[in-house]
VOBA-1610 file (N, C-alpha, C; in pm, whole numbers, padded with zeros to 5 digits, always signed):
BEGIN
Met-08387+03661+00227Met-08372+03516+00160Met-08245+03531+00053Arg-08224+03666+00017Arg-08085+03650-00063Arg-07967+03655+00018Gly-07987+03703+00147Gly-07867+03671+00253Gly-07844+03524+00272Ala-07984+03447+00299Ala-07980+03318+00315Ala-07901+03236+00215Thr-07957+03266+00097Thr-07889+03214-00024Thr-07734+03244-00038Ser-07703+03361-00006Ser-07562+03389-00033Ser-07491+03322+00082Ser-07547+03284+00199Ser-07470+03221+00295Ser-07485+03076+00255Gly-07582+03039+00201Gly-07570+02867+00167Gly-07469+02859+00051Gly-07453+02957-00044Gly-07375+02934-00135Gly-07212+02928-00086Ser-07208+03035+00011Ser-07088+03036+00067Ser-07036+02920+00143Gly-07137+02849+00196Gly-07112+02743+00284Gly-07076+02637+00186Asp-07140+02600+00080Asp-07104+02506-00016Asp-06968+02512-00073Gly-06944+02641-00110Gly-06796+02654-00165Gly-06709+02622-00051Gly-06706+02653+00070Gly-06628+02624+00176Gly-06598+02470+00181Met-06725+02375+00164Met-06694+02247+00174Met-06629+02186+00069Ala-06661+02243-00069Ala-06595+02203-00180Ala-06445+02227-00189Asp-06387+02347-00113Asp-06256+02379-00105Asp-06166+02266+00004Ser-06254+02250+00090Ser-06161+02177+00208Ser-06147+02027+00162Ala-06224+01977+00088Ala-06184+01822+00058Ala-06071+01823-00031Pro-06051+01882-00133Pro-05903+01885-00213Pro-05829+01931-00105Ala-05826+02006-00016Ala-05708+02028+00076Ala-05680+01917+00145Lys-05796+01836+00207Lys-05763+01729+00287Lys-05681+01638+00199Arg-05722+01603+00086Arg-05666+01489+00000Arg-05522+01524-00043Asn-05488+01636-00060Asn-05356+01694-00115Asn-05270+01731+00037Ser-05290+01730+00122Ser-05224+01739+00261Ser-05105+01645+00264Arg-04986+01727+00282Arg-04836+01654+00287Arg-04817+01607+00417Lys-04901+01568+00518Lys-04863+01568+00632Lys-04853+01428+00650Pro-04756+01351+00695Pro-04768+01208+00688Pro-04842+01147+00795Gln-04880+01029+00771Gln-04978+00944+00860Gln-04900+00932+01015Tyr-04964+00933+01101Tyr-04880+00909+01229Tyr-04829+00774+01254Ser-04703+00772+01287Ser-04648+00633+01320Ser-04524+00680+01419Arg-04492+00558+01506Arg-04411+00593+01596Arg-04262+00595+01542Phe-04258+00561+01417Phe-04114+00582+01346Phe-04115+00734+01289Thr-04224+00804+01235Thr-04207+00930+01199Thr-04205+01027+01306Gln-04264+01006+01402Gln-04255+01074+01542Gln-04138+01074+01623Gln-04046+00965+01593Gln-03938+00949+01655Gln-03957+00901+01799Glu-04055+00803+01824Glu-04090+00756+01932Glu-04068+00607+01966Leu-03988+00550+01880Leu-03940+00422+01893Leu-03830+00396+01995Pro-03813+00286+02068Pro-03720+00266+02171Pro-03597+00273+02093Ala-03474+00357+02176Ala-03353+00355+02123Ala-03256+00384+02232Cys-03128+00303+02186Cys-03007+00316+02270Cys-02954+00435+02274Lys-02940+00507+02386Lys-02890+00633+02390Lys-02769+00632+02499Pro-02640+00569+02489Pro-02552+00569+02576Pro-02485+00689+02621Ile-02466+00697+02747Ile-02437+00816+02824Ile-02282+00785+02848Leu-02181+00866+02807Leu-02043+00863+02800Leu-02022+00900+02965Thr-02045+00828+03043Thr-01965+00892+03197Thr-01838+00857+03211Pro-01777+00952+03294Pro-01623+00944+03325Pro-01564+00794+03335Gly-01676+00709+03390Gly-01629+00583+03432Gly-01583+00507+03294Trp-01691+00521+03216Trp-01692+00453+03084Trp-01594+00475+02987Val-01553+00625+03018Val-01465+00661+02904Val-01300+00635+02972Ile-01297+00649+03105Ile-01160+00602+03153Ile-01157+00436+03135Ala-01248+00367+03163Ala-01238+00224+03146Ala-01204+00200+03018Thr-01268+00267+02908Thr-01249+00231+02769Thr-01104+00279+02715Phe-01044+00385+02771Phe-00914+00416+02734Phe-00828+00311+02802Val-00844+00260+02912Val-00737+00165+03001Val-00761+00052+02906Gly-00872-00005+02879Gly-00894-00124+02797Gly-00807-00133+02680Val-00812-00022+02606Val-00769-00009+02471Val-00590-00020+02508Gly-00534+00079+02600Gly-00421+00035+02632Gly-00364-00099+02662Ile-00450-00152+02752Ile-00404-00284+02804Ile-00385-00384+02688Ile-00452-00376+02581Ile-00469-00454+02473Ile-00384-00424+02363Phe-00341-00305+02316Phe-00260-00265+02234Phe-00111-00252+02264Ile-00081-00225+02392Ile+00057-00249+02426Ile+00129-00381+02432Pro+00068-00501+02481Pro+00134-00613+02460Pro+00144-00679+02322Ile+00034-00614+02237Ile+00044-00634+02089Ile+00161-00589+02001Gly+00195-00451+02073Gly+00315-00382+02020Gly+00427-00424+02058Leu+00439-00476+02188Leu+00543-00538+02231Leu+00590-00677+02149Ile+00491-00750+02136Ile+00512-00884+02065Ile+00546-00869+01939Ala+00507-00772+01874Ala+00537-00722+01716Ala+00664-00671+01726Leu+00715-00601+01798Leu+00828-00557+01777Leu+00956-00683+01816Phe+00898-00752+01936Phe+00998-00857+01953Phe+01005-00963+01829Ala+00910-00990+01743Ala+00912-01064+01653Ala+00998-00996+01525Ser+00966-00843+01511Ser+01055-00807+01433Ser+01192-00789+01457Glu+01241-00793+01572Glu+01386-00789+01600Glu+01437-00919+01570His+01381-01037+01586His+01417-01156+01540His+01447-01171+01370Val+01403-01088+01303Val+01405-01072+01163Val+01553-01059+01125Val+01648-01129+01061Val+01822-01089+01041Val+01787-01012+00896Glu+01852-00918+00880Glu+01835-00842+00762Glu+01983-00779+00709Ile+02013-00805+00578Ile+02134-00752+00536Ile+02111-00630+00408Val+02138-00520+00418Val+02092-00418+00316Val+02240-00373+00279Asp+02253-00398+00152Asp+02401-00337+00078Asp+02332-00248-00046Arg+02376-00126-00029Arg+02362-00037-00137Arg+02465-00029-00250Tyr+02453-00051-00348Tyr+02575-00082-00460Tyr+02591+00005-00561Asp+02498+00099-00595Asp+02473+00166-00713Asp+02598+00241-00749Lys+02657+00294-00631Lys+02743+00401-00630Lys+02901+00325-00646Asp+02904+00228-00534Asp+03016+00157-00514Asp+03050+00061-00642Cys+02960+00004-00722Cys+03012-00052-00851Cys+03023+00025-00970Ile+03062+00152-00940Ile+03110+00238-01045Ile+03245+00254-01035Pro+03323+00213-01140Pro+03471+00227-01156Pro+03513+00371-01113Pro+03655+00367-01062Pro+03686+00510-01011Pro+03706+00608-01147Asn+03724+00531-01265Asn+03758+00634-01371Asn+03617+00699-01430Tyr+03503+00625-01383Tyr+03372+00692-01435Tyr+03291+00758-01304Ser+03358+00774-01208Ser+03306+00836-01090Ser+03208+00946-01107Asn+03269+01018-01203Asn+03200+01176-01264Asn+03120+01155-01380Ala+03116+00994-01452Ala+03032+00997-01556Ala+02943+00866-01553Ser+02868+00858-01440Ser+02806+00731-01426Ser+02718+00692-01522Leu+02639+00762-01573Leu+02541+00772-01681Leu+02599+00708-01808Gln+02731+00792-01852Gln+02811+00722-01942Gln+02840+00601-01941Tyr+02887+00554-01841Tyr+02913+00431-01779Tyr+02826+00314-01812Ile+02679+00342-01752Ile+02587+00256-01753Ile+02502+00241-01895Gln+02529+00325-01953Gln+02469+00345-02115Gln+02585+00271-02226Ser+02699+00269-02175Ser+02788+00221-02269Ser+02776+00070-02278Ser+02785+00002-02423Ser+02789-00151-02403Ser+02956-00205-02396Lys+03045-00109-02385Lys+03168-00131-02390Lys+03218-00174-02242Thr+03158-00117-02166Thr+03194-00108-02015Thr+03185-00243-01952Asn+03257-00286-01840Asn+03231-00407-01778Asn+03148-00374-01661Lys+03043-00445-01667Lys+02898-00420-01574Lys+02948-00510-01434Thr+03035-00598-01433Thr+03049-00704-01339Thr+03103-00609-01207Cys+03064-00652-01086Cys+03092-00591-00967Cys+03087-00702-00859Thr+03186-00689-00773Thr+03189-00803-00665Thr+03180-00739-00522Arg+03086-00792-00443Arg+03057-00727-00308Arg+03096-00826-00202Thr+03107-00804-00077Thr+03119-00914+00021Thr+03033-00860+00114Leu+02948-00962+00171Leu+02823-00947+00280Leu+02877-01011+00408Thr+02877-00980+00516Thr+02898-01031+00640Thr+02753-01069+00698Val+02746-01202+00755Val+02615-01249+00815Val+02624-01217+00953Pro+02549-01102+01015Pro+02556-01066+01162Pro+02496-01159+01256Lys+02394-01256+01205Lys+02333-01358+01316Lys+02305-01465+01213Gln+02276-01586+01267Gln+02219-01693+01197Gln+02108-01665+01117Met+02099-01702+00981Met+01987-01677+00893Met+01933-01806+00872Lys+01821-01856+00931Lys+01771-01991+00884Lys+01694-01959+00741Ser+01714-02077+00695Ser+01657-02085+00552Ser+01500-02094+00571Pro+01426-02043+00464Pro+01485-01991+00359Pro+01506-01824+00358Val+01618-01773+00314Val+01667-01650+00294Val+01629-01575+00178Phe+01563-01484+00180Phe+01486-01417+00103Phe+01568-01309+00052Ile+01586-01307-00098Ile+01671-01209-00153Ile+01576-01114-00237Tyr+01607-00979-00220Tyr+01513-00883-00285Tyr+01605-00792-00319Tyr+01561-00705-00451Tyr+01620-00577-00471Tyr+01538-00470-00442Glu+01606-00348-00410Glu+01500-00243-00359Glu+01546-00129-00443Leu+01457-00066-00515Leu+01491+00067-00559Leu+01425+00190-00512Asp+01492+00294-00514Asp+01443+00412-00455Asp+01431+00536-00575Asn+01337+00638-00527Asn+01292+00708-00651Asn+01255+00675-00759Phe+01189+00549-00778Phe+01125+00507-00896Phe+00998+00504-00870Tyr+00904+00574-00969Tyr+00756+00607-00938Tyr+00696+00503-01017Gln+00658+00384-00985Gln+00596+00292-01062Gln+00430+00297-01057Asn+00416+00417-00972Asn+00268+00438-00946Asn+00233+00566-01030His+00321+00615-01141His+00287+00713-01215His+00190+00693-01327Arg+00080+00768-01344Arg-00045+00750-01408Arg+00014+00676-01545Arg+00075+00757-01592Arg+00100+00711-01762Arg+00187+00584-01765Tyr+00274+00552-01658Tyr+00333+00431-01624Tyr+00261+00312-01642Val+00172+00321-01509Val+00081+00225-01477Val-00002+00179-01618Lys-00062+00290-01687Lys-00144+00243-01803Lys-00075+00181-01916Ser+00058+00202-01920Ser+00107+00164-02031Ser+00156+00000-02028Arg+00029-00061-02059Arg+00034-00226-02047Arg-00090-00271-02123Ser-00111-00402-02153Ser-00227-00449-02177Ser-00244-00577-02135Asp-00352-00577-02041Asp-00379-00690-01967Asp-00437-00810-02057Lys-00504-00777-02131Lys-00574-00863-02246Lys-00473-00940-02325Gln-00368-00880-02387Gln-00258-00928-02442Gln-00180-01016-02338Leu-00132-00977-02208Leu-00056-01075-02145Leu-00132-01201-02089Arg-00286-01190-02113Arg-00373-01309-02074Arg-00386-01405-02176Ser-00395-01374-02281Ser-00434-01492-02392Ser-00356-01448-02531Lys-00321-01559-02619Lys-00265-01522-02738Lys-00364-01454-02823Ala-00489-01451-02809Ala-00606-01385-02879Ala-00586-01229-02883Gly-00549-01184-02769Gly-00526-01052-02772Gly-00398-01009-02785Glu-00292-01075-02857Glu-00194-01037-02882Glu-00161-00886-02970Ser-00267-00859-03061Ser-00260-00724-03122Ser-00334-00629-03059Asp-00359-00624-02910Asp-00431-00516-02837Asp-00334-00420-02764Thr-00270-00321-02830Thr-00152-00262-02794Thr-00200-00130-02770Asp-00328-00074-02758Asp-00373+00046-02784Asp-00322+00156-02681Asn-00301+00086-02555Asn-00258+00146-02414Asn-00088+00138-02419Cys-00015+00104-02503Cys+00111+00057-02480Cys+00206+00149-02519Lys+00166+00260-02578Lys+00252+00357-02638Lys+00337+00414-02548Pro+00489+00447-02570Pro+00553+00437-02706Pro+00598+00305-02730Glu+00577+00210-02637Glu+00633+00041-02674Glu+00519-00005-02729Ala+00448-00005-02838Ala+00341-00077-02861Ala+00378-00171-02996Val+00420-00106-03095Val+00460-00191-03214Val+00599-00157-03260Thr+00662-00254-03330Thr+00793-00216-03401Thr+00800-00123-03502Ser+00922-00086-03563Ser+00890-00007-03696Ser+00816-00067-03821Thr+00788-00195-03807Thr+00718-00258-03914Thr+00576-00283-03876Asn+00507-00215-03770Asn+00403-00222-03717Asn+00371-00389-03641Ala+00460-00450-03625Ala+00439-00588-03548Ala+00421-00557-03373Pro+00308-00623-03344Pro+00304-00597-03198Pro+00418-00664-03113Ile+00441-00575-03021Ile+00541-00614-02924Ile+00466-00687-02795Val+00524-00814-02776Val+00465-00890-02662Val+00591-00917-02587Pro+00573-00896-02437Pro+00486-00789-02377Pro+00484-00643-02398Cys+00381-00577-02446Cys+00415-00428-02469Cys+00390-00331-02347Gly+00450-00222-02363Gly+00398-00107-02272Gly+00534-00082-02203Leu+00530+00040-02116Leu+00657+00089-02039Leu+00682+00007-01922Val+00578-00074-01866Val+00609-00151-01746Val+00680-00285-01782Ala+00651-00357-01866Ala+00748-00445-01922Ala+00867-00415-01966Trp+00852-00288-02048Trp+00998-00254-02117Trp+01095-00215-02001Ser+01060-00184-01877Ser+01162-00126-01797Ser+01204-00248-01708Leu+01178-00353-01739Leu+01203-00483-01657Leu+01338-00481-01593Phe+01372-00497-01459Phe+01487-00478-01376Phe+01569-00609-01430Asn+01711-00550-01455Asn+01796-00663-01527Asn+01927-00664-01449Asp+01948-00601-01322Asp+02051-00648-01267Asp+02046-00811-01205Thr+02154-00869-01216Thr+02161-01002-01166Thr+02260-01018-01056Tyr+02221-01144-00978Tyr+02310-01168-00878Tyr+02354-01305-00848Gly+02483-01331-00818Gly+02518-01461-00801Gly+02580-01467-00669Phe+02590-01581-00569Phe+02621-01578-00447Phe+02707-01695-00449Ser+02816-01691-00357Ser+02894-01800-00307Ser+02952-01781-00180Leu+02969-01895-00123Leu+03004-01892+00016Leu+03138-02001+00041Lys+03224-01985+00106Lys+03356-02051+00098Lys+03386-02083-00023Asn+03390-02026-00136Asn+03430-02047-00257Asn+03320-02178-00320Lys+03181-02165-00280Lys+03117-02261-00326Lys+02995-02189-00361Ala+02925-02207-00480Ala+02825-02137-00514Ala+02677-02170-00434Leu+02596-02060-00433Leu+02506-02087-00343Leu+02371-02086-00440Asp+02289-02170-00458Asp+02173-02175-00540Asp+02078-02067-00505Val+02015-02030-00622Val+01917-01930-00604Val+01783-01970-00643Ser+01693-02014-00558Ser+01568-02057-00628Ser+01463-01942-00637Lys+01417-01972-00766Lys+01299-01884-00796Lys+01159-01938-00796Lys+01153-02054-00713Lys+01010-02120-00719Lys+00921-02039-00646Asn+00791-02016-00708Asn+00697-01979-00608Asn+00718-01813-00572Ile+00810-01748-00637Ile+00828-01596-00570Ile+00729-01514-00653Ala+00631-01565-00739Ala+00538-01479-00792Ala+00404-01527-00740Trp+00291-01473-00727Trp+00167-01502-00690Trp+00111-01604-00783Lys+00072-01720-00744Lys+00015-01816-00811Lys-00106-01767-00882Ser-00185-01668-00829Ser-00322-01637-00877Ser-00273-01538-01026Asp-00172-01479-01029Asp-00106-01429-01119Asp-00068-01492-01239Gln+00033-01610-01193Gln+00054-01704-01307Gln-00065-01769-01356Asp-00180-01788-01294Asp-00276-01885-01357Asp-00380-01796-01431Tyr-00419-01676-01382Tyr-00509-01595-01451Tyr-00455-01490-01532Lys-00355-01411-01507Lys-00328-01290-01539Lys-00216-01294-01663Phe-00133-01391-01661Phe-00048-01431-01760Phe-00066-01569-01814Gly-00080-01573-01971Gly-00120-01690-02027Gly-00008-01784-02052Ser-00031-01920-02065Ser+00086-01998-02068Ser+00065-02044-02240Asp-00012-01973-02320Asp+00017-01979-02451Asp+00064-01851-02525Val+00119-01756-02445Val+00157-01630-02462Val+00319-01609-02475Tyr+00365-01607-02567Tyr+00544-01612-02575Tyr+00572-01457-02613Pro+00689-01412-02560Pro+00749-01293-02571Pro+00772-01287-02720Lys+00764-01156-02790Lys+00756-01145-02928Lys+00821-01003-02963Asn+00905-00992-03017Asn+00949-00866-03043Asn+01010-00774-02953Phe+01019-00842-02823Phe+01053-00763-02699Phe+01191-00701-02687Gln+01197-00584-02662Gln+01301-00520-02666Gln+01366-00474-02776Ser+01283-00480-02905Ser+01335-00461-03019Ser+01244-00348-03114Gly+01191-00241-03020Gly+01138-00129-03053Gly+01224-00027-03076Gly+01149+00108-03052Gly+01237+00239-03092Gly+01337+00255-02953Leu+01297+00216-02833Leu+01364+00236-02725Leu+01438+00107-02664Ile+01545+00114-02606Ile+01608-00007-02543Ile+01585+00019-02376Gly+01528-00061-02327Gly+01493-00060-02175Gly+01582-00165-02098Gly+01501-00237-02020Gly+01563-00324-01936Gly+01595-00453-01961Ala+01547-00568-01914Ala+01589-00715-01920Ala+01530-00780-02054Lys+01584-00871-02109Lys+01515-00903-02229Lys+01462-01074-02168Leu+01391-01111-02255Leu+01310-01223-02223Leu+01333-01344-02315Asn+01324-01476-02262Asn+01343-01594-02335Asn+01234-01593-02445Ser+01209-01611-02558Ser+01113-01616-02626Ser+01033-01746-02630Ser+01130-01861-02603Ser+01071-01993-02574Ser+01009-02053-02455Ile+00992-01938-02353Ile+00941-01968-02212Ile+00799-01875-02240Pro+00686-01910-02192Pro+00543-01865-02203Pro+00554-01773-02055Leu+00477-01657-02089Leu+00470-01551-01991Leu+00421-01607-01857Ser+00345-01715-01838Ser+00305-01773-01732Ser+00437-01810-01653Glu+00531-01855-01710Glu+00654-01910-01630Glu+00778-01800-01638Gln+00743-01668-01680Gln+00845-01565-01670Gln+00812-01503-01502Val+00884-01549-01422Val+00836-01522-01290Val+00896-01377-01265Asp+01017-01369-01292Asp+01078-01222-01283Asp+00981-01105-01334Leu+00927-01139-01455Leu+00833-01032-01512Leu+00730-01014-01448Ile+00649-01137-01369Ile+00539-01125-01298Ile+00561-01053-01206Val+00673-01081-01101Val+00673-01000-01004Val+00674-00829-01037Trp+00784-00809-01145Trp+00785-00676-01195Trp+00651-00598-01199Met+00586-00680-01301Met+00445-00628-01338Met+00345-00581-01217Arg+00356-00655-01138Arg+00280-00606-00998Arg+00349-00490-00933Thr+00274-00351-00993Thr+00358-00245-00968Thr+00366-00189-00825Ala+00444-00108-00795Ala+00453-00058-00625Ala+00363+00059-00613Ala+00319+00067-00495Ala+00258+00211-00457Ala+00340+00336-00423Leu+00459+00284-00389Leu+00531+00402-00336Leu+00671+00386-00416Ser+00760+00519-00404Ser+00855+00535-00476Ser+00992+00456-00456Thr+00961+00419-00318Thr+01081+00309-00253Thr+01009+00187-00250Phe+01058+00086-00299Phe+01004-00075-00271Phe+01095-00171-00298Arg+01067-00287-00259Arg+01127-00386-00268Arg+01047-00513-00357Lys+01134-00577-00422Lys+01056-00696-00524Lys+01143-00802-00492Leu+01073-00936-00483Leu+01154-01066-00459Leu+01210-01118-00569Tyr+01355-01153-00550Tyr+01437-01185-00665Tyr+01438-01330-00660Gly+01464-01392-00527Gly+01484-01530-00516Gly+01511-01573-00371Arg+01524-01691-00355Arg+01551-01748-00223Arg+01673-01839-00218Ile+01743-01822-00096Ile+01852-01908-00061Ile+01804-02033+00016Glu+01812-02143-00012Glu+01755-02277+00044Glu+01857-02322+00183Val+01970-02239+00198Val+02047-02339+00297Val+02047-02205+00413Asp+02079-02264+00538Asp+02111-02184+00642Asp+02219-02102+00662Leu+02239-01979+00678Leu+02379-01893+00689Leu+02392-01866+00821Glu+02548-01896+00874Glu+02576-01898+01001Glu+02641-01759+01019Ala+02625-01720+01168Ala+02692-01578+01192Ala+02827-01575+01159Asn+02867-01453+01104Asn+02998-01430+01061Asn+03065-01495+00920Asp+02953-01572+00858Asp+02963-01620+00722Asp+03011-01499+00644Ile+03116-01526+00537Ile+03137-01413+00430Ile+03068-01446+00305Ile+02979-01398+00239Ile+02894-01396+00140Ile+02964-01310+00047Thr+02993-01385-00091Thr+03063-01310-00203Thr+02941-01298-00296Val+02927-01167-00342Val+02811-01149-00461Val+02882-01105-00569Thr+02826-01153-00672Thr+02890-01114-00824Thr+02758-01044-00875Ile+02770-00910-00890Ile+02660-00843-00951Ile+02689-00781-01088Gln+02610-00781-01173Gln+02583-00751-01322Gln+02508-00615-01306Asn+02598-00508-01283Asn+02511-00357-01271Asn+02473-00306-01400Asn+02348-00355-01447Asn+02305-00313-01573Asn+02184-00220-01578Tyr+02121-00206-01494Tyr+01996-00121-01457Tyr+02029+00035-01423Asn+01952+00102-01519Asn+02011+00234-01525Asn+01891+00305-01435Thr+01953+00335-01288Thr+01897+00423-01191Thr+01978+00568-01185Tyr+02092+00574-01271Tyr+02170+00710-01259Tyr+02096+00824-01343Ser+02022+00807-01453Ser+01968+00905-01510Ser+01848+00983-01433Phe+01780+00917-01345Phe+01705+00992-01251Phe+01722+00987-01093Gly+01847+00989-01085Gly+01908+00983-00941Gly+01846+00886-00824Gly+01819+00768-00893Gly+01772+00636-00803Gly+01879+00564-00733Lys+01845+00483-00652Lys+01920+00405-00558Lys+01882+00255-00591Lys+02009+00185-00578Lys+01986+00016-00590Lys+02035-00052-00451Lys+01959-00131-00405Lys+02027-00193-00297Lys+02001-00348-00300Leu+02073-00434-00265Leu+02052-00561-00242Leu+02006-00620-00099Val+01914-00677-00079Val+01853-00701+00057Val+01851-00860+00087Leu+01898-00914+00189Leu+01892-01043+00208Leu+01811-01035+00346Ser+01725-01111+00377Ser+01625-01113+00479Ser+01569-01252+00512Thr+01545-01274+00661Thr+01465-01389+00707Thr+01335-01327+00720Thr+01221-01406+00769Thr+01097-01384+00797Thr+01068-01408+00931Ser+00956-01361+00981Ser+00896-01402+01076Ser+00712-01425+01066Trp+00669-01456+01164Trp+00502-01464+01166Trp+00429-01298+01118Ile+00524-01203+01133Ile+00451-01094+01077Ile+00524-01068+00931Gly+00591-01130+00884Gly+00648-01102+00767Gly+00819-01054+00777Gly+00849-00968+00677Gly+00977-00898+00715Gly+01001-00804+00814Lys+01111-00761+00802Lys+01147-00653+00947Lys+01046-00533+00910Asn+00995-00520+01036Asn+00874-00415+01029Asn+00863-00358+01174Asp+00933-00261+01214Asp+00935-00196+01337Asp+00814-00083+01338Phe+00748-00065+01225Phe+00636+00033+01225Phe+00524-00014+01308Leu+00486-00124+01257Leu+00354-00194+01318Leu+00392-00204+01476Gly+00483-00225+01541Gly+00495-00264+01702Gly+00490-00110+01728Arg+00553-00026+01685Arg+00564+00125+01727Arg+00430+00183+01732Ala+00359+00143+01634Ala+00232+00195+01603Ala+00116+00209+01725Tyr+00132+00031+01750Tyr+00047-00011+01846Tyr+00109+00035+01988Leu+00232+00065+02011Leu+00286+00102+02133Leu+00227+00220+02178Thr+00219+00341+02045Thr+00221+00475+02062Thr+00049+00475+02096Val-00026+00425+02029Val-00174+00415+02053Val-00205+00364+02188Gly-00151+00245+02227Gly-00184+00215+02346Gly-00111+00299+02495Gly+00009+00358+02456Gly+00049+00437+02571Gly-00032+00584+02577Leu-00073+00631+02438Leu-00157+00751+02455Leu-00293+00747+02506Cys-00346+00610+02504Cys-00501+00585+02578Cys-00450+00576+02715Leu-00355+00521+02756Leu-00310+00498+02916Leu-00299+00661+02970Phe-00231+00710+02882Phe-00206+00864+02930Phe-00341+00935+02952Leu-00424+00917+02869Leu-00548+00992+02864Leu-00649+00946+02959Ala-00641+00814+02990Ala-00702+00757+03130Ala-00642+00826+03222Val-00522+00814+03261Val-00472+00870+03374Val-00502+01029+03419Ser-00507+01102+03285Ser-00535+01230+03311Ser-00684+01239+03328Phe-00757+01191+03269Phe-00911+01217+03307Phe-00946+01160+03454Leu-00883+01051+03484Leu-00893+01008+03623Leu-00863+01100+03726Leu-00750+01182+03710Leu-00702+01299+03791Leu-00793+01401+03795Val-00866+01458+03671Val-00923+01555+03656Val-01072+01540+03745Tyr-01114+01407+03712Tyr-01231+01333+03789Tyr-01205+01344+03947Val-01109+01305+03968Val-01083+01311+04127Val-01054+01435+04173Ile-00969+01529+04114Ile-00953+01647+04183Ile-01055+01753+04169Lys-01115+01745+04043Lys-01238+01846+04034Lys-01355+01778+03992Pro-01443+01719+04092Pro-01534+01646+04027Pro-01655+01732+04000Arg-01773+01692+03896Arg-01866+01760+03892Arg-02003+01678+03878Pro-02119+01694+03906Pro-02222+01620+03886Pro-02251+01597+03756Leu-02298+01484+03720Leu-02332+01438+03551Leu-02466+01494+03541Gly-02460+01576+03433Gly-02593+01640+03361Gly-02630+01749+03461Asp-02528+01830+03519Asp-02576+01936+03594Asp-02615+02064+03504Pro-02746+02110+03489Pro-02760+02217+03396Pro-02721+02349+03427Ala-02642+02366+03551Ala-02580+02473+03593Ala-02457+02538+03484Tyr-02426+02430+03448Tyr-02305+02424+03361Tyr-02323+02462+03218Leu-02457+02489+03161Leu-02506+02511+03056Leu-02459+02663+03018Ser-02427+02689+02894Ser-02385+02832+02876Ser-02472+02936+02901Trp-02605+02908+02870Trp-02724+03016+02872Trp-02763+03015+03035Asn-02723+02918+03124Asn-02734+02933+03249Asn-02615+02995+03350Lys-02543+03040+03259Lys-02409+03107+03359Lys-02445+03266+03330Asn-02399+03328+03446Asn-02435+03486+03448Asn-02281+03540+03454Pro-02225+03580+03365Pro-02081+03631+03378Pro-02113+03789+03457Thr-01996+03846+03508Thr-02012+03941+03579Thr-02045+04063+03493Gly-02141+04140+03500Gly-02163+04277+03428Gly-02269+04266+03333Gln-02322+04123+03333Gln-02418+04084+03213Gln-02552+04029+03277Met-02660+04084+03239Met-02760+04060+03285Met-02818+03907+03248Ser-02911+03850+03319Ser-02935+03710+03310Ser-03057+03720+03217Trp-03094+03590+03158Trp-03202+03585+03072Trp-03315+03601+03141Asn-03344+03573+03265Asn-03474+03570+03329Asn-03502+03714+03388Ser-03388+03812+03397Ser-03409+03941+03419Ser-03477+04029+03291
//
C-alpha cells in the first residue's frame, strides 16, 4: 500500500509539473512561414543569364555614354584665370598687400577670344579654387530665421564672430557665409559696345520665395569688427539680392562655380571680348584661384565629360566581362550544379577522403 501511495503521489506530481511546462513552452505554433515552407523565387545565375546581363548593360550604357559625350562636346566654354595676371608687376611679390590696400587700383582688363559660335544665353560664372565653403564652422555661421523674416532679426546666436556690431546691434545678414560674399565685378564689351549682363533668374525661385524675406533689409552689414567681401544695398530686400542668394547656397567641394549672370546675345567665332574686372576678392591669403567662365549649355547642362566617360567605362567593362565569361564557358565548360566540384568531395593527393 505504501508503495502504491508513493507511486500515486509521484504520478500526480508529474502531471502537475508537465502542465506549466507545456504552457510556458517557447516553441512557436506550426506555420508554413515559421518553417520556411512558403513558395519563393530562387533564381539560378546560369552562365547564359550572367553573360546576357553583362551584354545588355553594355549595349545600353555605351550609347548613352556616346550621346552624353557628344552633347558635352557641343558646349562652348571659355575659362580665364585672372588672379595672378591682374596683379601689377610692382606687386608681384606682395599680392596680399596689393589686395588689402585701399589705395591700389583694382581694375584689370582682359581679352577673351570666342573659339566657336556661342548661342545665347551665354552663362557667366566665377570659379573659386581651394575655398572650403563646406567647413563645419563656416556653414553653421548663419541665421536662416533672420534671413527668412523680419521677426527673426535678433536671432544671431550662430553667427559669431559676425553677429553684432560693437554697440550690440544685430548685423543683417549675419554670419561668415554672408560676410565673405564674392565682390569681384565684370564688365563686358564687344567691338567697343557694352554687353548687358542680365541677373534675372540666376537664383533659385524657391530660395527667393521661402528662404529670403521680402521684408528683411540689410542692416549694419560689413560694419562689424571684420571687413569681408561685397557690400549690400540697404534699400533692397534680401529676396531681391540675387548675388547674395546664389552665394549663400554653399558648395560641397573646394572648387566650385557660381552663376554671375547671362549675356543675352549670340557671340560669333573669333569675336574679341574685352572684360573689365574689379579684382577685389582676397583669395591670395589662402592660396586660392579665381577664374572667369563663359559657357553655353546643352540638354545635360554645362560641359561635363565625366558623365559620358563613366557610362562608357561601365559599358565597356561589362562587355569585356561578358566576352571573358563566354570564352571560359566555351573553352572549359562544366556541368551546372556538379557536386564533384564541392571542396569536401575533392580528394587531394596524399590526403584521405571523408569516406575512408
